N, CA, C and O atoms as a Tripos MOL2 file, in Angstrom:
@<TRIPOS>MOLECULE
protein
  236   235    59     0     0
PROTEIN
NO_CHARGES

@<TRIPOS>ATOM
      1 N          22.1400    4.8260   -1.0490 N.3       1 MET1
      2 CA         22.3490    6.7250   -0.6560 C.3       1 MET1
      3 C          22.1570    6.5630    0.4030 C.2       1 MET1
      4 O          21.6880    5.5700    0.9590 O.2       1 MET1
      5 N          22.7110    8.1280    1.0860 N.am      2 THR2
      6 CA         23.0990    8.2440    1.9230 C.3       2 THR2
      7 C          21.8370    9.0650    2.5840 C.2       2 THR2
      8 O          20.9460    9.5530    1.8880 O.2       2 THR2
      9 N          21.8760    9.1530    3.9940 N.am      3 THR3
     10 CA         20.6910    9.5250    4.3010 C.3       3 THR3
     11 C          20.0780   10.8950    3.5370 C.2       3 THR3
     12 O          19.1900   10.8580    2.6860 O.2       3 THR3
     13 N          20.5520   11.7570    3.8850 N.am      4 LYS4
     14 CA         20.9020   13.3570    3.2440 C.3       4 LYS4
     15 C          20.2440   13.1010    1.8170 C.2       4 LYS4
     16 O          19.2060   13.6970    1.5290 O.2       4 LYS4
     17 N          20.8980   12.1340    0.8390 N.am      5 GLU5
     18 CA         20.5580   11.9940   -0.3850 C.3       5 GLU5
     19 C          19.2420   11.6600   -0.7870 C.2       5 GLU5
     20 O          18.8410   11.8080   -1.9410 O.2       5 GLU5
     21 N          18.5520   11.2040    0.1600 N.am      6 ILE6
     22 CA         16.8600   10.2920    0.1700 C.3       6 ILE6
     23 C          16.9160   11.2660    1.0440 C.2       6 ILE6
     24 O          17.9660   11.7110    0.5810 O.2       6 ILE6
     25 N          16.7210   11.8810    1.7920 N.am      7 ALA7
     26 CA         15.7270   13.2880    2.4360 C.3       7 ALA7
     27 C          15.7040   14.1370    1.0160 C.2       7 ALA7
     28 O          14.6260   14.7250    0.9360 O.2       7 ALA7
     29 N          16.2660   14.3030    0.2560 N.am      8 VAL8
     30 CA         16.9110   15.8380   -0.2910 C.3       8 VAL8
     31 C          15.5740   14.9400   -1.9350 C.2       8 VAL8
     32 O          14.5580   15.3970   -2.4600 O.2       8 VAL8
     33 N          16.1650   13.9120   -2.1120 N.am      9 LYS9
     34 CA         15.3430   12.9760   -3.4410 C.3       9 LYS9
     35 C          13.7960   13.3130   -2.4420 C.2       9 LYS9
     36 O          12.9280   14.1730   -2.5890 O.2       9 LYS9
     37 N          13.9240   12.4540   -1.6490 N.am     10 SER10
     38 CA         12.0500   12.4400   -1.2340 C.3      10 SER10
     39 C          11.3470   13.8840   -1.2970 C.2      10 SER10
     40 O          10.1880   14.1840   -1.5830 O.2      10 SER10
     41 N          12.1370   14.4510   -1.0350 N.am     11 ILE11
     42 CA         11.3230   16.2700   -0.5120 C.3      11 ILE11
     43 C          11.3210   16.4580   -2.0770 C.2      11 ILE11
     44 O          10.2470   16.6350   -2.6530 O.2      11 ILE11
     45 N          12.0290   16.4370   -2.4910 N.am     12 ALA12
     46 CA         11.9030   16.9540   -4.1120 C.3      12 ALA12
     47 C          10.7240   16.2340   -5.1190 C.2      12 ALA12
     48 O          10.1850   16.7470   -6.1000 O.2      12 ALA12
     49 N          10.5360   15.0490   -4.6180 N.am     13 GLU13
     50 CA          9.5160   14.7090   -5.1360 C.3      13 GLU13
     51 C           7.7330   14.8180   -4.9980 C.2      13 GLU13
     52 O           6.7340   14.4120   -5.5910 O.2      13 GLU13
     53 N           8.1800   15.8340   -3.5360 N.am     14 LEU14
     54 CA          7.0300   16.3200   -3.2900 C.3      14 LEU14
     55 C           5.8650   17.7230   -4.3470 C.2      14 LEU14
     56 O           6.1860   18.3560   -5.3530 O.2      14 LEU14
     57 N           5.0690   17.7410   -3.8710 N.am     15 PRO15
     58 CA          4.6740   18.7420   -5.2580 C.3      15 PRO15
     59 C           4.8900   20.5720   -4.6460 C.2      15 PRO15
     60 O           5.1010   20.9400   -3.4900 O.2      15 PRO15
     61 N           4.7930   21.1350   -5.4740 N.am     16 ASP16
     62 CA          5.4960   22.6750   -5.2910 C.3      16 ASP16
     63 C           4.4370   23.3030   -4.7370 C.2      16 ASP16
     64 O           4.4170   24.5250   -4.8780 O.2      16 ASP16
     65 N           3.4500   22.7380   -4.0770 N.am     17 SER17
     66 CA          2.3510   23.4130   -2.8900 C.3      17 SER17
     67 C           2.8500   22.6650   -1.6640 C.2      17 SER17
     68 O           2.6770   23.1800   -0.5590 O.2      17 SER17
     69 N           3.5400   21.3290   -1.7930 N.am     18 ALA18
     70 CA          3.8660   21.1940   -0.4370 C.3      18 ALA18
     71 C           4.1390   22.0300    0.5900 C.2      18 ALA18
     72 O           4.9790   22.8970    0.3470 O.2      18 ALA18
     73 N           3.5780   22.0060    1.8550 N.am     19 THR19
     74 CA          3.9020   23.2500    2.9540 C.3      19 THR19
     75 C           5.2880   22.6520    4.0140 C.2      19 THR19
     76 O           6.1920   21.8660    3.7300 O.2      19 THR19
     77 N           5.1080   23.1100    4.8130 N.am     20 TRP20
     78 CA          6.1300   23.1450    5.8840 C.3      20 TRP20
     79 C           6.3000   21.5800    6.6820 C.2      20 TRP20
     80 O           7.2680   20.8790    6.9750 O.2      20 TRP20
     81 N           4.3910   21.4300    6.8990 N.am     21 ARG21
     82 CA          4.0390   20.3830    7.7000 C.3      21 ARG21
     83 C           4.0320   18.9090    7.0460 C.2      21 ARG21
     84 O           4.0660   17.9560    7.8240 O.2      21 ARG21
     85 N           3.9880   18.6620    5.5970 N.am     22 ASP22
     86 CA          4.2200   17.9150    4.4440 C.3      22 ASP22
     87 C           5.0140   17.3780    4.1660 C.2      22 ASP22
     88 O           4.8870   16.1990    3.8360 O.2      22 ASP22
     89 N           6.6530   18.2490    4.1770 N.am     23 ILE23
     90 CA          8.0250   17.7640    4.2570 C.3      23 ILE23
     91 C           8.2660   17.1040    5.9580 C.2      23 ILE23
     92 O           8.6240   15.9390    6.1290 O.2      23 ILE23
     93 N           8.0880   17.7490    6.7350 N.am     24 GLU24
     94 CA          7.5850   17.3330    8.4490 C.3      24 GLU24
     95 C           7.6640   16.0720    8.8470 C.2      24 GLU24
     96 O           8.2980   15.4580    9.7050 O.2      24 GLU24
     97 N           6.3170   15.6460    7.4540 N.am     25 GLU25
     98 CA          5.8610   14.3270    7.7840 C.3      25 GLU25
     99 C           6.5180   13.0660    7.3330 C.2      25 GLU25
    100 O           6.7410   11.9340    7.7620 O.2      25 GLU25
    101 N           6.8240   14.1370    5.7560 N.am     26 ARG26
    102 CA          7.5440   12.8570    4.6660 C.3      26 ARG26
    103 C           9.1230   12.5400    5.5250 C.2      26 ARG26
    104 O           9.8240   11.6150    5.1160 O.2      26 ARG26
    105 N           9.5260   13.2940    6.5880 N.am     27 ILE27
    106 CA         10.6870   13.5710    7.1460 C.3      27 ILE27
    107 C          10.7500   11.7680    8.1730 C.2      27 ILE27
    108 O          11.4280   10.7420    8.1260 O.2      27 ILE27
    109 N           9.7010   12.2550    8.9090 N.am     28 GLN28
    110 CA          9.2710   11.2770    9.9470 C.3      28 GLN28
    111 C           8.5550   10.3970    9.2780 C.2      28 GLN28
    112 O           8.4180    9.4310   10.0290 O.2      28 GLN28
    113 N           8.1260   10.2410    8.4700 N.am     29 PHE29
    114 CA          8.3150    8.6100    7.9620 C.3      29 PHE29
    115 C           9.1240    8.1100    7.6060 C.2      29 PHE29
    116 O           9.2390    6.9220    7.9070 O.2      29 PHE29
    117 N          10.3610    8.9030    6.5700 N.am     30 LEU30
    118 CA         11.1270    8.3240    6.4320 C.3      30 LEU30
    119 C          11.9210    7.5870    7.9520 C.2      30 LEU30
    120 O          11.7790    6.4780    8.4680 O.2      30 LEU30
    121 N          12.5150    8.4140    8.2150 N.am     31 SER31
    122 CA         12.9970    8.3610   10.2090 C.3      31 SER31
    123 C          12.3720    6.6300   10.3080 C.2      31 SER31
    124 O          13.0360    5.5960   10.2400 O.2      31 SER31
    125 N          10.7830    6.8020   10.5010 N.am     32 ALA32
    126 CA         10.1600    5.7030   10.9750 C.3      32 ALA32
    127 C          10.7560    4.2540   10.3520 C.2      32 ALA32
    128 O          10.8860    3.2620   11.0700 O.2      32 ALA32
    129 N          11.1420    4.2660    8.7530 N.am     33 ILE33
    130 CA         10.8430    3.6210    8.4230 C.3      33 ILE33
    131 C          12.4560    2.9160    8.6800 C.2      33 ILE33
    132 O          12.5550    1.6910    8.6190 O.2      33 ILE33
    133 N          13.5440    3.6700    8.9330 N.am     34 ASP34
    134 CA         14.6080    4.0280    9.3600 C.3      34 ASP34
    135 C          15.0820    2.9600   10.4100 C.2      34 ASP34
    136 O          16.0620    2.2160   10.4110 O.2      34 ASP34
    137 N          14.0860    3.1310   11.2760 N.am     35 LYS35
    138 CA         14.1370    2.7380   12.6080 C.3      35 LYS35
    139 C          13.9320    1.6170   12.5900 C.2      35 LYS35
    140 O          14.7420    0.8550   13.1190 O.2      35 LYS35
    141 N          12.6680    1.0880   11.9140 N.am     36 GLY36
    142 CA         12.5820    0.0050   11.7690 C.3      36 GLY36
    143 C          13.1780   -1.2450   11.0760 C.2      36 GLY36
    144 O          13.1090   -2.4500   11.3170 O.2      36 GLY36
    145 N          13.7340   -0.5700   10.2080 N.am     37 LEU37
    146 CA         15.0240   -1.4610    9.0660 C.3      37 LEU37
    147 C          16.0210   -2.1190   10.1780 C.2      37 LEU37
    148 O          16.4800   -3.2610   10.1470 O.2      37 LEU37
    149 N          16.2820   -0.9370   11.3460 N.am     38 ASP38
    150 CA         17.3230   -1.1390   11.8880 C.3      38 ASP38
    151 C          17.4680   -2.0420   12.9900 C.2      38 ASP38
    152 O          18.3740   -2.7420   13.4420 O.2      38 ASP38
    153 N          16.1250   -1.7610   13.3090 N.am     39 GLU39
    154 CA         16.0080   -2.6250   14.6750 C.3      39 GLU39
    155 C          15.9770   -4.3370   13.8450 C.2      39 GLU39
    156 O          16.7050   -5.2410   14.2560 O.2      39 GLU39
    157 N          14.8640   -4.5480   12.4780 N.am     40 ILE40
    158 CA         14.9100   -5.7250   11.8360 C.3      40 ILE40
    159 C          16.5650   -6.3840   12.1810 C.2      40 ILE40
    160 O          16.7840   -7.3140   12.9570 O.2      40 ILE40
    161 N          17.4650   -5.7330   11.4950 N.am     41 ARG41
    162 CA         18.8920   -5.8170   11.0520 C.3      41 ARG41
    163 C          19.3130   -5.9840   12.7470 C.2      41 ARG41
    164 O          19.9700   -7.0120   12.9070 O.2      41 ARG41
    165 N          19.1460   -5.4200   13.6880 N.am     42 GLN42
    166 CA         19.6350   -6.0810   15.2140 C.3      42 GLN42
    167 C          18.9060   -7.4340   15.7410 C.2      42 GLN42
    168 O          19.2910   -7.9960   16.7660 O.2      42 GLN42
    169 N          17.4590   -8.0740   14.6980 N.am     43 GLY43
    170 CA         17.0240   -8.7050   14.8710 C.3      43 GLY43
    171 C          16.0170   -8.4880   17.0000 C.2      43 GLY43
    172 O          15.7130   -9.0550   18.0500 O.2      43 GLY43
    173 N          16.0020   -7.0220   16.0880 N.am     44 LYS44
    174 CA         14.6440   -7.5300   17.1430 C.3      44 LYS44
    175 C          12.9210   -7.1970   16.7340 C.2      44 LYS44
    176 O          12.2640   -6.1560   16.7360 O.2      44 LYS44
    177 N          12.6120   -8.5310   16.4180 N.am     45 LEU45
    178 CA         11.5420   -8.6250   15.7050 C.3      45 LEU45
    179 C          10.2860   -9.6200   16.6950 C.2      45 LEU45
    180 O          10.5300  -10.6140   17.3780 O.2      45 LEU45
    181 N           9.2190   -9.0870   16.5200 N.am     46 VAL46
    182 CA          8.5220  -10.4150   17.2770 C.3      46 VAL46
    183 C           7.5220  -11.0430   15.9370 C.2      46 VAL46
    184 O           6.9790  -10.7310   14.8770 O.2      46 VAL46
    185 N           7.7350  -12.0470   16.8000 N.am     47 PRO47
    186 CA          6.5900  -12.9680   15.1880 C.3      47 PRO47
    187 C           5.2500  -12.6100   15.1930 C.2      47 PRO47
    188 O           4.6450  -12.2240   16.1940 O.2      47 PRO47
    189 N           4.7780  -12.7350   14.0700 N.am     48 HIS48
    190 CA          3.5650  -12.5770   13.1390 C.3      48 HIS48
    191 C           2.9020  -13.4770   14.7580 C.2      48 HIS48
    192 O           3.4700  -13.2250   15.8210 O.2      48 HIS48
    193 N           2.1610  -14.0960   14.7400 N.am     49 GLU49
    194 CA          1.7890  -15.6150   15.4520 C.3      49 GLU49
    195 C           1.5520  -14.8330   16.8410 C.2      49 GLU49
    196 O           0.5460  -14.9100   17.5470 O.2      49 GLU49
    197 N           2.9800  -13.8830   17.1270 N.am     50 GLU50
    198 CA          2.9770  -13.6890   19.1170 C.3      50 GLU50
    199 C           2.0560  -12.4990   18.8050 C.2      50 GLU50
    200 O           1.1360  -12.1580   19.5480 O.2      50 GLU50
    201 N           2.3520  -11.9350   17.7260 N.am     51 VAL51
    202 CA          1.7760   -9.8210   17.5630 C.3      51 VAL51
    203 C          -0.0670  -10.6100   17.8600 C.2      51 VAL51
    204 O          -0.7560  -10.2230   18.8040 O.2      51 VAL51
    205 N          -0.4700  -11.5050   17.0450 N.am     52 ARG52
    206 CA         -1.5110  -11.5050   16.2460 C.3      52 ARG52
    207 C          -2.4690  -12.5880   17.9980 C.2      52 ARG52
    208 O          -3.6630  -12.5620   18.2940 O.2      52 ARG52
    209 N          -1.5690  -13.1880   18.5720 N.am     53 ALA53
    210 CA         -2.2300  -13.6410   19.5970 C.3      53 ALA53
    211 C          -2.2200  -12.4740   20.8180 C.2      53 ALA53
    212 O          -3.2380  -12.0620   21.3750 O.2      53 ALA53
    213 N          -1.1880  -12.1460   21.0340 N.am     54 SER54
    214 CA         -1.1520  -10.5720   21.9720 C.3      54 SER54
    215 C          -2.9990   -9.8500   21.9920 C.2      54 SER54
    216 O          -3.8940   -9.7050   22.8250 O.2      54 SER54
    217 N          -2.7650   -9.5540   20.4290 N.am     55 LEU55
    218 CA         -3.8790   -8.7610   19.7750 C.3      55 LEU55
    219 C          -5.8120   -9.3890   20.1850 C.2      55 LEU55
    220 O          -6.7430   -8.6410   20.4830 O.2      55 LEU55
    221 N          -5.8770  -11.1410   20.0330 N.am     56 GLU56
    222 CA         -6.8720  -11.3010   20.2530 C.3      56 GLU56
    223 C          -7.1070  -11.6310   21.3830 C.2      56 GLU56
    224 O          -8.2580  -11.8930   21.7320 O.2      56 GLU56
    225 N          -5.6860  -11.7130   22.5170 N.am     57 ASN57
    226 CA         -6.4110  -11.8280   23.9360 C.3      57 ASN57
    227 C          -6.6320  -10.5500   24.7510 C.2      57 ASN57
    228 O          -6.9150  -10.6850   25.9410 O.2      57 ASN57
    229 N          -6.5240   -9.2470   24.1930 N.am     58 GLN58
    230 CA         -6.9470   -8.0870   24.0310 C.3      58 GLN58
    231 C          -8.1150   -7.1300   23.4730 C.2      58 GLN58
    232 O          -8.3500   -5.9380   23.6710 O.2      58 GLN58
    233 N          -8.8810   -8.3080   22.5470 N.am     59 TYR59
    234 CA         -9.9600   -7.5920   22.0210 C.3      59 TYR59
    235 C         -10.9990   -8.8800   21.7570 C.2      59 TYR59
    236 O         -12.1160   -8.6830   21.2790 O.2      59 TYR59
@<TRIPOS>BOND
     1     1     2 1
     2     2     3 1
     3     3     4 2
     4     3     5 am
     5     5     6 1
     6     6     7 1
     7     7     8 2
     8     7     9 am
     9     9    10 1
    10    10    11 1
    11    11    12 2
    12    11    13 am
    13    13    14 1
    14    14    15 1
    15    15    16 2
    16    15    17 am
    17    17    18 1
    18    18    19 1
    19    19    20 2
    20    19    21 am
    21    21    22 1
    22    22    23 1
    23    23    24 2
    24    23    25 am
    25    25    26 1
    26    26    27 1
    27    27    28 2
    28    27    29 am
    29    29    30 1
    30    30    31 1
    31    31    32 2
    32    31    33 am
    33    33    34 1
    34    34    35 1
    35    35    36 2
    36    35    37 am
    37    37    38 1
    38    38    39 1
    39    39    40 2
    40    39    41 am
    41    41    42 1
    42    42    43 1
    43    43    44 2
    44    43    45 am
    45    45    46 1
    46    46    47 1
    47    47    48 2
    48    47    49 am
    49    49    50 1
    50    50    51 1
    51    51    52 2
    52    51    53 am
    53    53    54 1
    54    54    55 1
    55    55    56 2
    56    55    57 am
    57    57    58 1
    58    58    59 1
    59    59    60 2
    60    59    61 am
    61    61    62 1
    62    62    63 1
    63    63    64 2
    64    63    65 am
    65    65    66 1
    66    66    67 1
    67    67    68 2
    68    67    69 am
    69    69    70 1
    70    70    71 1
    71    71    72 2
    72    71    73 am
    73    73    74 1
    74    74    75 1
    75    75    76 2
    76    75    77 am
    77    77    78 1
    78    78    79 1
    79    79    80 2
    80    79    81 am
    81    81    82 1
    82    82    83 1
    83    83    84 2
    84    83    85 am
    85    85    86 1
    86    86    87 1
    87    87    88 2
    88    87    89 am
    89    89    90 1
    90    90    91 1
    91    91    92 2
    92    91    93 am
    93    93    94 1
    94    94    95 1
    95    95    96 2
    96    95    97 am
    97    97    98 1
    98    98    99 1
    99    99   100 2
   100    99   101 am
   101   101   102 1
   102   102   103 1
   103   103   104 2
   104   103   105 am
   105   105   106 1
   106   106   107 1
   107   107   108 2
   108   107   109 am
   109   109   110 1
   110   110   111 1
   111   111   112 2
   112   111   113 am
   113   113   114 1
   114   114   115 1
   115   115   116 2
   116   115   117 am
   117   117   118 1
   118   118   119 1
   119   119   120 2
   120   119   121 am
   121   121   122 1
   122   122   123 1
   123   123   124 2
   124   123   125 am
   125   125   126 1
   126   126   127 1
   127   127   128 2
   128   127   129 am
   129   129   130 1
   130   130   131 1
   131   131   132 2
   132   131   133 am
   133   133   134 1
   134   134   135 1
   135   135   136 2
   136   135   137 am
   137   137   138 1
   138   138   139 1
   139   139   140 2
   140   139   141 am
   141   141   142 1
   142   142   143 1
   143   143   144 2
   144   143   145 am
   145   145   146 1
   146   146   147 1
   147   147   148 2
   148   147   149 am
   149   149   150 1
   150   150   151 1
   151   151   152 2
   152   151   153 am
   153   153   154 1
   154   154   155 1
   155   155   156 2
   156   155   157 am
   157   157   158 1
   158   158   159 1
   159   159   160 2
   160   159   161 am
   161   161   162 1
   162   162   163 1
   163   163   164 2
   164   163   165 am
   165   165   166 1
   166   166   167 1
   167   167   168 2
   168   167   169 am
   169   169   170 1
   170   170   171 1
   171   171   172 2
   172   171   173 am
   173   173   174 1
   174   174   175 1
   175   175   176 2
   176   175   177 am
   177   177   178 1
   178   178   179 1
   179   179   180 2
   180   179   181 am
   181   181   182 1
   182   182   183 1
   183   183   184 2
   184   183   185 am
   185   185   186 1
   186   186   187 1
   187   187   188 2
   188   187   189 am
   189   189   190 1
   190   190   191 1
   191   191   192 2
   192   191   193 am
   193   193   194 1
   194   194   195 1
   195   195   196 2
   196   195   197 am
   197   197   198 1
   198   198   199 1
   199   199   200 2
   200   199   201 am
   201   201   202 1
   202   202   203 1
   203   203   204 2
   204   203   205 am
   205   205   206 1
   206   206   207 1
   207   207   208 2
   208   207   209 am
   209   209   210 1
   210   210   211 1
   211   211   212 2
   212   211   213 am
   213   213   214 1
   214   214   215 1
   215   215   216 2
   216   215   217 am
   217   217   218 1
   218   218   219 1
   219   219   220 2
   220   219   221 am
   221   221   222 1
   222   222   223 1
   223   223   224 2
   224   223   225 am
   225   225   226 1
   226   226   227 1
   227   227   228 2
   228   227   229 am
   229   229   230 1
   230   230   231 1
   231   231   232 2
   232   231   233 am
   233   233   234 1
   234   234   235 1
   235   235   236 2
@<TRIPOS>SUBSTRUCTURE
     1 MET1         2 RESIDUE 1 A MET
     2 THR2         6 RESIDUE 1 A THR
     3 THR3        10 RESIDUE 1 A THR
     4 LYS4        14 RESIDUE 1 A LYS
     5 GLU5        18 RESIDUE 1 A GLU
     6 ILE6        22 RESIDUE 1 A ILE
     7 ALA7        26 RESIDUE 1 A ALA
     8 VAL8        30 RESIDUE 1 A VAL
     9 LYS9        34 RESIDUE 1 A LYS
    10 SER10       38 RESIDUE 1 A SER
    11 ILE11       42 RESIDUE 1 A ILE
    12 ALA12       46 RESIDUE 1 A ALA
    13 GLU13       50 RESIDUE 1 A GLU
    14 LEU14       54 RESIDUE 1 A LEU
    15 PRO15       58 RESIDUE 1 A PRO
    16 ASP16       62 RESIDUE 1 A ASP
    17 SER17       66 RESIDUE 1 A SER
    18 ALA18       70 RESIDUE 1 A ALA
    19 THR19       74 RESIDUE 1 A THR
    20 TRP20       78 RESIDUE 1 A TRP
    21 ARG21       82 RESIDUE 1 A ARG
    22 ASP22       86 RESIDUE 1 A ASP
    23 ILE23       90 RESIDUE 1 A ILE
    24 GLU24       94 RESIDUE 1 A GLU
    25 GLU25       98 RESIDUE 1 A GLU
    26 ARG26      102 RESIDUE 1 A ARG
    27 ILE27      106 RESIDUE 1 A ILE
    28 GLN28      110 RESIDUE 1 A GLN
    29 PHE29      114 RESIDUE 1 A PHE
    30 LEU30      118 RESIDUE 1 A LEU
    31 SER31      122 RESIDUE 1 A SER
    32 ALA32      126 RESIDUE 1 A ALA
    33 ILE33      130 RESIDUE 1 A ILE
    34 ASP34      134 RESIDUE 1 A ASP
    35 LYS35      138 RESIDUE 1 A LYS
    36 GLY36      142 RESIDUE 1 A GLY
    37 LEU37      146 RESIDUE 1 A LEU
    38 ASP38      150 RESIDUE 1 A ASP
    39 GLU39      154 RESIDUE 1 A GLU
    40 ILE40      158 RESIDUE 1 A ILE
    41 ARG41      162 RESIDUE 1 A ARG
    42 GLN42      166 RESIDUE 1 A GLN
    43 GLY43      170 RESIDUE 1 A GLY
    44 LYS44      174 RESIDUE 1 A LYS
    45 LEU45      178 RESIDUE 1 A LEU
    46 VAL46      182 RESIDUE 1 A VAL
    47 PRO47      186 RESIDUE 1 A PRO
    48 HIS48      190 RESIDUE 1 A HIS
    49 GLU49      194 RESIDUE 1 A GLU
    50 GLU50      198 RESIDUE 1 A GLU
    51 VAL51      202 RESIDUE 1 A VAL
    52 ARG52      206 RESIDUE 1 A ARG
    53 ALA53      210 RESIDUE 1 A ALA
    54 SER54      214 RESIDUE 1 A SER
    55 LEU55      218 RESIDUE 1 A LEU
    56 GLU56      222 RESIDUE 1 A GLU
    57 ASN57      226 RESIDUE 1 A ASN
    58 GLN58      230 RESIDUE 1 A GLN
    59 TYR59      234 RESIDUE 1 A TYR
């Protein structure tokens, strides 16, 4: 599916009572997922163990 097709399908699945804010949040959510998947494809990952260690050192 193209980005536009995904957006249209996602918006169509929202309830008829959806507000502009609801639509905006859905698009931002989908965009963030797309960005994350792109970063994964580029190999920009942080191993789980490294994240856990970082958090343990902060808290």
